C-alpha positions as CSV (number, residue, x, y, z in Angstrom):
1,M,0.0,0.0,0.0
2,E,3.0,2.3,0.3
3,R,2.7,3.6,-3.3
4,W,-0.8,5.0,-2.5
5,S,0.5,7.0,0.5
6,G,-0.7,10.6,0.2
7,K,-2.8,9.9,-2.9
8,V,-6.4,10.8,-3.3
9,A,-9.1,8.1,-2.9
10,V,-12.8,8.7,-3.5
11,V,-15.3,6.6,-1.6
12,T,-18.9,6.9,-2.6
13,G,-21.6,6.0,-0.1
14,A,-19.1,6.7,2.7
15,S,-21.5,7.8,5.5
16,A,-22.1,4.4,7.0
17,G,-21.6,0.7,6.7
18,I,-19.2,-0.7,4.1
19,G,-18.3,2.8,2.7
20,A,-17.4,4.1,6.2
21,A,-15.3,1.1,6.9
22,I,-13.5,1.4,3.6
23,A,-12.9,5.1,4.2
24,E,-11.5,4.5,7.7
25,V,-9.0,1.8,6.5
26,L,-7.8,4.0,3.6
27,V,-7.3,6.9,5.9
28,S,-5.3,4.7,8.2
29,Q,-3.1,3.9,5.2
30,H,-2.1,7.6,4.8
31,L,-4.5,8.4,1.9
32,Q,-6.5,11.6,1.4
33,V,-10.0,10.1,1.3
34,V,-12.9,12.1,-0.1
35,G,-16.0,10.6,1.4
36,V,-19.1,11.2,-0.7
37,A,-22.7,10.7,0.5
38,R,-26.0,12.5,0.6
39,R,-25.9,12.8,4.4
40,L,-23.2,15.4,5.1
41,E,-23.8,15.4,8.8
42,K,-22.9,11.7,9.0
43,L,-19.7,12.3,7.0
44,E,-18.7,15.2,9.3
45,E,-19.3,12.9,12.4
46,L,-16.8,10.4,10.9
47,A,-14.3,13.2,10.2
48,A,-14.5,14.3,13.8
49,K,-13.8,10.6,14.9
50,W,-10.7,10.2,12.9
51,P,-8.5,13.3,13.5
52,G,-5.6,11.1,14.8
53,K,-5.5,8.9,11.7
54,N,-2.4,8.9,9.4
55,G,-4.3,10.3,6.4
56,Q,-7.1,12.8,6.0
57,F,-10.9,12.3,5.6
58,I,-12.7,15.0,3.6
59,P,-16.5,15.0,3.7
60,L,-18.3,15.9,0.5
61,K,-22.1,16.0,0.1
62,G,-23.2,14.4,-3.2
63,D,-25.8,12.2,-4.8
64,I,-24.4,9.5,-7.0
65,S,-27.8,8.9,-8.6
66,D,-27.7,12.4,-10.1
67,K,-25.4,12.5,-13.2
68,D,-24.9,16.3,-12.9
69,D,-24.0,15.9,-9.3
70,V,-21.4,13.3,-10.1
71,L,-19.8,15.6,-12.6
72,R,-19.8,18.4,-9.9
73,I,-18.3,16.1,-7.4
74,F,-15.3,15.1,-9.5
75,K,-14.7,18.7,-10.7
76,W,-14.7,19.9,-7.0
77,I,-12.2,17.1,-6.1
78,G,-9.9,18.0,-9.0
79,D,-10.0,21.7,-8.1
80,N,-9.7,21.4,-4.3
81,V,-8.0,18.1,-3.4
82,G,-6.1,16.8,-6.4
83,P,-6.1,14.1,-9.1
84,V,-7.8,10.8,-8.3
85,S,-5.7,7.7,-7.8
86,I,-8.4,5.4,-6.3
87,L,-12.1,5.2,-6.8
88,I,-14.3,3.0,-4.6
89,N,-17.7,2.8,-6.1
90,N,-19.6,1.7,-3.0
91,A,-22.9,3.8,-3.1
92,G,-25.8,1.4,-3.4
93,V,-29.5,1.1,-2.7
94,G,-32.2,-1.5,-2.5
95,K,-35.9,-0.9,-2.7
96,R,-38.6,-3.2,-1.4
97,T,-40.8,-3.5,-4.4
98,S,-41.6,-6.2,-7.1
99,I,-41.2,-6.3,-10.8
100,V,-44.8,-7.5,-11.7
101,N,-46.4,-4.7,-9.7
102,G,-43.4,-2.6,-8.9
103,N,-42.8,1.1,-8.5
104,I,-41.0,2.4,-11.5
105,D,-39.5,5.3,-9.6
106,D,-37.9,2.8,-7.2
107,W,-36.6,0.8,-10.1
108,K,-35.0,4.0,-11.5
109,T,-33.4,4.9,-8.2
110,V,-31.8,1.4,-8.0
111,M,-30.4,1.5,-11.5
112,D,-29.3,5.2,-11.3
113,T,-27.5,4.6,-8.0
114,N,-26.1,1.1,-8.4
115,F,-25.2,1.2,-12.0
116,F,-25.4,4.5,-13.9
117,G,-23.8,6.5,-11.1
118,L,-21.0,4.0,-10.8
119,A,-20.4,4.1,-14.5
120,I,-20.3,7.9,-14.7
121,A,-18.0,8.1,-11.6
122,S,-15.7,5.6,-13.2
123,R,-15.5,7.6,-16.4
124,E,-14.7,10.8,-14.4
125,A,-12.1,9.1,-12.3
126,I,-10.4,7.7,-15.4
127,K,-10.3,11.1,-17.0
128,S,-8.5,12.4,-13.9
129,M,-6.1,9.5,-13.9
130,Q,-5.3,9.9,-17.6
131,D,-4.9,13.7,-17.4
132,H,-2.3,13.2,-14.6
133,H,-0.6,10.0,-15.9
134,I,-1.7,8.0,-12.8
135,D,-1.9,4.2,-13.0
136,G,-4.9,4.2,-10.6
137,H,-7.4,1.6,-9.4
138,I,-11.2,1.5,-9.5
139,V,-12.9,-0.9,-7.2
140,N,-16.6,-1.6,-7.7
141,I,-18.4,-2.9,-4.6
142,N,-20.6,-5.5,-6.2
143,S,-22.6,-8.4,-4.6
144,T,-23.0,-12.1,-4.9
145,L,-26.3,-11.1,-6.4
146,G,-24.3,-9.8,-9.3
147,H,-23.6,-13.5,-10.1
148,V,-26.7,-15.3,-9.1
149,V,-30.4,-14.5,-8.4
150,I,-31.6,-16.0,-5.1
151,N,-35.2,-17.1,-4.4
152,A,-36.4,-14.2,-2.3
153,P,-39.3,-11.7,-2.6
154,N,-39.1,-8.1,-3.7
155,Q,-35.6,-8.1,-5.1
156,N,-36.9,-6.1,-8.1
157,L,-34.0,-4.7,-10.2
158,Y,-31.3,-5.0,-7.5
159,P,-29.8,-8.3,-8.9
160,A,-30.1,-6.8,-12.4
161,S,-28.2,-3.7,-11.3
162,K,-25.4,-5.9,-9.8
163,H,-25.2,-8.2,-12.8
164,A,-24.7,-5.0,-14.8
165,V,-21.8,-4.1,-12.5
166,T,-20.2,-7.5,-13.2
167,A,-20.5,-7.0,-16.9
168,F,-19.4,-3.3,-16.7
169,T,-16.2,-4.2,-14.7
170,E,-15.1,-6.7,-17.4
171,T,-16.0,-4.4,-20.3
172,L,-14.1,-1.6,-18.7
173,R,-11.1,-3.9,-18.1
174,K,-11.0,-4.8,-21.8
175,D,-11.4,-1.2,-22.8
176,L,-8.4,-0.3,-20.7
177,V,-6.4,-3.2,-22.1
178,A,-7.2,-2.0,-25.6
179,M,-6.0,1.5,-24.7
180,K,-2.8,-0.1,-23.3
181,S,-3.6,1.6,-20.0
182,K,-2.3,0.3,-16.7
183,I,-5.3,1.5,-14.7
184,K,-6.8,-1.4,-12.9
185,V,-10.5,-2.2,-12.3
186,S,-11.8,-4.8,-9.8
187,S,-15.1,-6.1,-8.6
188,V,-15.5,-7.1,-4.9
189,S,-18.7,-9.1,-4.4
190,P,-19.7,-9.7,-0.8
191,G,-22.3,-12.2,0.3
192,F,-24.6,-11.4,3.2
193,V,-23.3,-8.3,5.1
194,D,-24.6,-7.0,8.4
195,T,-25.1,-3.3,7.4
196,D,-27.7,-0.6,7.7
197,I,-28.8,-0.9,4.1
198,W,-31.3,-3.4,5.4
199,T,-33.1,-1.0,7.7
200,A,-32.5,2.1,5.6
201,N,-34.4,0.6,2.7
202,H,-37.1,-1.1,4.8
203,L,-36.0,-4.5,3.6
204,L,-36.6,-6.1,7.0
205,E,-40.3,-5.3,6.8
206,D,-40.6,-8.5,4.7
207,E,-41.0,-11.3,7.1
208,H,-39.2,-13.9,5.0
209,I,-36.1,-11.6,4.7
210,K,-36.3,-10.6,8.4
211,E,-36.2,-14.3,9.4
212,V,-33.3,-15.1,7.1
213,F,-31.4,-12.0,8.4
214,K,-31.7,-13.2,12.0
215,T,-30.2,-16.6,11.4
216,A,-27.9,-16.3,8.4
217,P,-24.1,-16.1,8.7
218,K,-23.0,-12.6,7.9
219,L,-19.9,-10.6,7.1
220,S,-19.1,-7.3,8.8
221,S,-18.4,-4.1,7.0
222,E,-14.8,-4.3,8.2
223,D,-14.5,-7.7,6.5
224,V,-15.4,-6.1,3.2
225,A,-13.0,-3.2,3.8
226,N,-10.2,-5.7,4.4
227,A,-11.0,-7.4,1.2
228,V,-10.8,-4.0,-0.7
229,L,-7.5,-3.4,1.0
230,A,-6.1,-6.7,-0.2
231,V,-7.2,-5.9,-3.8
232,L,-5.5,-2.4,-3.6
233,A,-2.4,-3.9,-2.1
234,T,-1.6,-6.1,-5.2
235,P,1.6,-5.1,-7.0
236,P,1.2,-3.0,-10.2
237,H,1.4,-6.0,-12.5
238,V,-1.3,-8.0,-10.6
239,Q,-5.0,-7.3,-11.0
240,I,-7.7,-9.1,-9.0
241,V,-10.7,-8.7,-11.4
242,E,-13.3,-10.4,-9.3
243,L,-13.2,-11.2,-5.6
244,I,-16.2,-13.0,-4.1
245,V,-16.2,-12.9,-0.3
246,K,-18.7,-15.0,1.7
247,P,-19.2,-15.7,5.4
248,V,-18.5,-19.3,6.4
249,G,-21.8,-21.1,6.1
250,E,-23.2,-18.7,3.5
251,L,-26.7,-20.0,2.5
252,F,-26.7,-18.7,-1.1
């Protein structure tokens, strides 16, 4: 990780859960971490908690589901912090609705956040890396639902959005190879994670999911953050394209 010391890392969805855990571990590795989320007050709380860390945590309010806001975010970072070396595409959302009778606005929110925002953020980060001749790294926080669809109610477009991330990661990798770029792109796909996405998106209101959540083996946010750290710590000639991380005894 020494080569990333002092560099700029952007973490989306950094206000809680996996994003906050990733931001903390990167700050501890001497990086300047720009944490992006809609809840600025939560980001500021984290900044107040980490003043003694080796790096720096910079809170930035932003909505990854809004393409214009994504462009603003990366312009602000370039103007005020510096060129991007690492992008962690972590922002994600799930909505409790179906496909057959589903809410179209909820579908759009899922796709705009989980896929389109990720794609636009990746484009902007790569522009910054290319402009400053940085062999950077993009890590997409995916899901095992990006590889399989489990038998559970009200998943709506969430698995579709994560399957899109899987395809996007490999497509981007091949684009970068064709360009003879040394920028890396990786997908980290956790299984069941004990994080506040379940309550924030009212997913536990479904009795089936609530019962599974109580008994299923789960990863912690810190487990996922450590997996991301392992991906970033690979030497420049090594690229982990896909890393699937499951708790022991994973049901799916």
